[in-house]
C-alpha positions in Angstrom: 32.7 31.8 -12.5 30.7 31.3 -9.3 27.3 29.8 -9.7 24.5 31.8 -8.2 23.0 30.4 -5.1 19.4 29.0 -5.1 17.3 31.6 -3.1 14.9 30.0 -0.7 12.0 31.2 1.4 10.7 29.1 4.3 7.0 29.1 5.2 5.7 27.4 8.3 3.6 28.7 11.3 5.8 26.8 13.8 9.0 28.7 14.8 10.8 25.5 15.7 10.3 24.1 12.2 11.5 27.3 10.6 14.5 27.3 12.8 15.4 23.7 11.8 15.0 24.5 8.1 17.1 27.6 8.6 20.0 25.5 10.1 19.5 22.9 7.3 20.0 25.5 4.6 23.2 26.8 6.1 24.8 23.4 5.6 24.6 23.7 1.8 26.8 26.3 0.1 24.5 26.4 -3.0 21.4 27.2 -1.0 20.6 30.6 0.5 17.8 31.6 2.9 16.3 34.9 1.9 13.2 35.0 4.1 11.0 33.3 6.6 7.2 33.4 6.6 4.7 32.3 9.3 1.6 32.2 7.0 0.6 32.0 3.4 -0.1 35.7 3.3 3.3 36.5 4.6 4.9 34.1 2.0 3.1 36.1 -0.8 4.4 39.3 0.6 8.0 37.9 0.8 7.8 36.6 -2.8 7.0 40.1 -4.0 9.8 41.6 -2.0 12.7 39.1 -2.6 11.5 37.0 -5.5 13.0 33.7 -4.4 13.7 30.7 -6.6 12.0 28.2 -4.2 9.4 28.4 -1.4 9.3 25.6 1.1 5.6 25.6 2.1 3.7 24.0 5.0 0.2 23.2 4.0 -1.8 23.4 7.2 -1.6 27.0 8.5 -3.9 29.7 9.7 -5.2 32.1 7.0 -5.3 31.1 3.4 -3.5 27.9 3.9 -0.5 26.4 2.1 -2.3 25.1 -1.0 -4.1 28.4 -1.8 -0.8 30.3 -1.1 1.0 28.0 -3.5 -1.7 28.6 -6.1 -1.4 32.4 -5.8 2.4 32.3 -5.8 2.4 30.3 -9.0 -0.1 32.8 -10.6 1.7 35.9 -9.5 5.3 34.8 -9.7 5.5 32.0 -12.2 9.3 31.7 -11.9 9.0 30.8 -8.2 8.8 27.1 -7.6 7.0 25.7 -4.5 7.8 22.6 -2.6 5.1 21.4 -0.2 6.4 20.0 3.2 3.6 18.2 4.9 2.6 15.3 7.2 -0.6 14.8 5.2 -0.1 12.1 2.6 -3.7 11.4 1.6 -4.3 11.4 -2.1 -6.8 14.3 -2.0 -4.3 16.7 -0.4 -1.4 15.6 -2.6 -3.6 16.0 -5.7 -4.9 19.4 -4.6 -1.3 20.6 -4.0 -0.1 19.5 -7.4 -3.2 21.1 -9.1 -2.2 24.3 -7.3 1.2 24.2 -9.0 3.6 22.8 -6.5 6.6 21.1 -8.1 7.6 19.1 -5.1 5.7 17.3 -2.3 7.8 15.9 0.5 7.0 14.4 3.9 8.2 16.5 6.8 10.7 13.9 8.0 12.6 13.9 4.7 16.4 13.8 5.0 18.3 17.0 4.6 20.1 15.6 1.5 16.8 14.7 -0.1 15.4 18.1 0.6 18.5 19.8 -0.8 18.3 17.7 -4.0 14.6 18.4 -4.3 15.3 22.2 -4.2 17.9 21.8 -6.9 15.5 19.6 -9.0 12.5 22.0 -9.0 14.7 24.9 -10.1 15.5 22.8 -13.1 11.9 22.1 -13.9 11.9 18.6 -12.4 9.2 17.3 -10.1 10.3 16.2 -6.6 7.8 13.8 -5.0 8.4 11.7 -1.9 7.7 8.0 -2.2 4.7 8.5 0.0 3.3 11.2 -2.2 3.8 9.1 -5.3 2.0 6.1 -3.7 -0.9 8.4 -2.7 -1.3 9.4 -6.4 -1.1 5.8 -7.5 -3.8 4.9 -5.0 -6.0 7.7 -6.3 -5.5 6.6 -9.8 -6.3 2.9 -9.1 -9.0 3.4 -6.5 -12.5 2.2 -7.4 -15.3 4.7 -7.7 -15.9 6.3 -4.3 -18.1 9.1 -3.1 -16.8 12.6 -4.0 -17.3 14.9 -1.1 -15.7 18.1 -2.5 -14.7 19.6 0.8 -12.8 22.9 0.7 -9.2 23.2 2.0 -10.6 24.9 5.2 -13.2 22.1 5.7 -10.4 19.5 5.4 -8.5 21.4 8.0 -11.6 21.5 10.4 -12.2 17.8 9.8 -8.5 17.1 10.7 -9.1 18.9 14.0 -12.4 17.1 14.6 -10.5 13.8 14.3 -8.1 15.1 16.8 -11.0 15.6 19.2 -10.8 19.4 19.5 -13.9 21.3 20.6 -15.4 24.2 18.6 -13.7 26.9 20.8 -10.4 25.0 20.5 -10.7 24.8 16.7 -11.5 28.5 16.6 -8.4 29.3 18.5 -6.2 26.9 16.5 -7.4 28.4 13.2 -7.6 32.0 14.4 -11.2 32.3 13.4 -14.5 33.0 15.2 -16.6 30.3 16.7 -19.4 31.1 14.3 -17.1 30.5 11.4 -16.2 27.1 12.9 -19.9 26.2 13.2 -20.4 27.2 9.6 -17.6 24.9 8.4 -18.8 22.0 10.5 -22.4 22.4 9.2 -21.1 22.4 5.7 -18.9 19.3 6.4 -21.9 17.4 7.8 -24.0 18.3 4.8 -21.4 17.3 2.3 -20.6 14.0 4.1 -24.3 13.3 4.5 -24.1 12.7 8.3 -26.0 14.2 11.2 -23.3 14.9 13.8 -19.5 15.3 14.3 -19.0 11.8 15.6 -20.4 10.4 12.4 -18.3 12.8 10.3 -15.1 11.6 12.1 -16.1 7.9 11.7 -16.9 8.4 8.0 -13.7 10.4 7.4 -11.5 7.6 8.9 -13.4 4.8 7.3 -13.1 6.2 3.8 -9.7 7.8 4.5 -11.1 11.2 3.4 -8.3 12.7 5.6 -5.5 11.0 7.5 -5.0 11.7 11.2 -2.0 13.9 11.5 0.5 14.5 14.3 -0.2 17.4 16.6 3.1 19.0 15.6 2.5 18.9 11.9 
């Protein structure tokens, strides 16, 4: 009797990333690509249409973002497992993703064999965490008391872009939001961090590792 293939949906706003993952899936006879999404909203729509076994989810995307998309997928389609693929390995992001219900958290340069095994593992109810993600959780558990800033996922994304040196118009374009929305997020970030300007916010974020600087292609 032939074993059913594991049905996978890819979610990433970068076409080249999706193309690479598409080619990867073709190399494993037990894995089957059943859809590609370029946003969290699109991933939710695809889950309703094709009901995959696993969603490979980028975390930093326009719209609702990967963490919120994962949370909604787990709420609406509890049989669908989510694996986060991200360059962000700070403890806050890893923790938020796990709280949202992801079963796997892997760095984007994971080997194809490791990713294939992670897909198999999560369908069997096993967690699949990269060594970097595990270390981030250990650091969070053993870290002495630090200020809790309680930034939202969108505010973390804006802070990432501030660290990269983007201007307000550039951030608005990158996130597909209005400039007034960007100003609102920055004002909220400054208030929560207790600083008076964006330069101080960036310095504080890097000093306390509130976020980690990420590659431009993440």
